[in-house]
C-alpha positions in Angstrom: -0.1 0.1 -0.1 3.1 2.6 1.0 4.4 2.0 -2.5 0.8 2.7 -4.3 1.0 6.0 -2.0 4.5 6.9 -3.3 3.1 6.8 -7.0 0.3 8.9 -6.1 2.6 11.4 -4.1 4.8 11.5 -7.3 2.5 12.1 -9.8 0.8 14.7 -7.6 3.9 16.1 -7.3 4.8 16.1 -10.6 1.8 18.1 -11.6 2.4 20.8 -8.8 6.1 21.3 -10.2 4.3 21.9 -13.7 1.9 23.9 -12.8 3.8 26.4 -10.4 4.3 29.4 -13.0 0.6 29.3 -13.6 -1.2 28.0 -10.2 -1.8 30.5 -7.4 0.2 30.0 -3.9 -0.8 26.6 -2.7 -2.1 27.6 1.1 -1.4 25.8 4.1 -3.9 23.5 4.9 -4.7 20.9 8.0 -8.0 19.2 7.9 -8.9 16.2 9.3 -11.7 13.8 8.0 -14.5 15.0 10.3 -13.5 18.5 9.4 -13.7 17.6 5.6 -17.1 16.0 6.2 -18.2 19.2 8.3 -17.5 21.7 5.6 -19.1 23.6 3.7 -19.9 22.1 -0.2 -19.2 24.8 -3.1 -22.0 24.0 -4.8 -19.5 23.6 -8.3 -20.2 20.2 -10.3 -17.1 21.2 -12.4 -14.9 17.8 -12.7 -18.1 15.8 -11.1 -20.4 13.7 -12.7 -23.5 15.8 -12.1 -25.3 13.3 -10.6 -27.9 14.3 -7.9 -26.6 13.7 -4.3 -22.8 14.1 -5.5 -21.1 16.8 -4.0 -17.6 18.1 -4.5 -15.3 20.6 -2.9 -12.5 22.2 -4.6 -9.6 22.2 -2.6 -7.0 24.2 -4.8 -7.0 25.8 -8.1 -10.1 26.0 -10.0 -11.3 23.1 -12.1 -12.7 25.4 -14.9 -9.7 27.4 -15.6 -6.2 26.2 -16.7 -3.8 25.2 -13.9 -3.5 22.7 -11.3 -6.7 21.6 -9.4 -7.9 19.0 -6.4 -11.0 18.3 -5.6 -13.1 16.2 -3.2 -15.7 14.3 -4.7 -18.4 12.9 -1.8 -20.6 10.2 -3.2 -23.5 9.0 -1.3 -24.1 5.1 -1.0 -26.6 3.4 -3.9 -25.0 5.6 -6.4 -24.2 4.7 -10.2 -22.2 7.0 -12.8 -22.7 6.5 -16.1 -19.8 6.3 -18.7 -18.6 9.5 -19.2 -14.8 11.2 -19.8 -13.0 14.4 -19.1 -10.5 16.6 -21.5 -8.2 16.4 -18.6 -5.8 13.8 -17.4 -6.8 13.2 -14.1 -5.3 11.1 -10.9 -7.8 9.5 -8.0 -7.1 8.5 -4.5 -9.8 6.6 -2.7 -9.9 8.4 0.7 -13.0 6.7 2.3 -15.4 3.7 1.3 -15.3 1.1 -1.6 -15.1 2.8 -5.0 -16.4 0.3 -8.1 -14.6 1.6 -10.9 -14.2 0.7 -15.0 -13.5 1.6 -18.2 -15.3 1.6 -21.2 -18.4 3.3 -23.3 -21.1 1.7 -21.4 -21.8 1.1 -17.7 -20.8 -2.6 -17.3 -21.0 -4.1 -13.6 -18.4 -6.8 -14.7 -16.0 -4.6 -15.6 -16.4 -2.7 -12.4 -12.8 -3.0 -10.1 -13.6 -2.6 -6.1 -11.0 0.2 -5.1 -10.8 0.0 -1.3 -9.8 2.8 0.6 -6.0 3.7 -0.2 -6.4 2.7 -4.0 -5.3 5.3 -6.4 -6.3 5.1 -10.1 -6.4 7.4 -13.5 -8.8 8.9 -15.3 -6.8 9.2 -19.1 -8.1 12.4 -21.1 -10.8 11.4 -23.4 -10.9 7.8 -21.8 -14.7 6.8 -21.1 -15.1 5.4 -17.4 -18.1 4.8 -15.1 -18.5 4.2 -11.3 -21.0 3.1 -8.7 -20.9 3.0 -4.8 -22.3 0.0 -2.5 -24.0 0.5 0.7 -21.2 3.0 1.8 -20.7 6.0 1.0 -17.3 7.1 -0.6 -14.5 10.0 -1.0 -12.5 10.3 -3.7 -9.5 12.9 -4.4 -9.0 14.1 -8.0 -6.1 16.0 -9.1 -5.6 17.2 -12.7 -4.6 20.1 -14.7 -7.5 22.3 -15.9 -9.7 23.6 -17.6 -12.0 20.4 -17.1 -15.2 18.8 -18.2 -17.8 16.1 -18.3 -19.0 14.5 -21.4 -21.2 11.6 -20.8 -20.8 9.2 -24.0 -24.6 9.0 -24.1 -26.0 12.2 -24.2 -29.4 10.4 -22.5 -27.3 9.8 -19.6 -26.0 13.2 -18.7 -28.0 14.3 -15.7 -27.4 17.9 -16.8 -28.9 17.4 -19.9 -33.1 18.1 -20.6 -33.4 14.9 -21.5 -30.8 13.0 -19.4 -31.6 10.5 -16.8 -31.0 10.5 -13.0 -28.3 8.1 -12.5 -28.8 6.0 -9.6 -29.4 2.7 -8.5 
């Protein structure tokens, strides 16, 4: 597990170094899990799936603008996120819960890999992926170099579209 954290830390350090000339200064921050859960959400859905009930919190940067950003994604139990992609490369770490994650153009429960707390994964630019939570909530930290967006493979699955479906179990 330490090896996974080291790989994630090296990737994160590389992103920070690459964006140092264009990003704002990194503020000092120390937050416990309880403080994170109790903190207010900014209401932004930039960089998230847009699925009802999922909340995000921007920790650094602005995902809608050029530069390094980090967000926390809070996903309640029993949520399904249909296949979608983002225009930027993203690295993520599962902070709590069991995240069921897969790659492909359509949600496929057989293709999900369970990523427990401490797992890391990538969301390569333009690569469709999907996810699901089980009976517990999940918190994921996602970092990338914006601007980011979310494009659903099947526009009918986009919860922000007037004709979109609600993506929940």
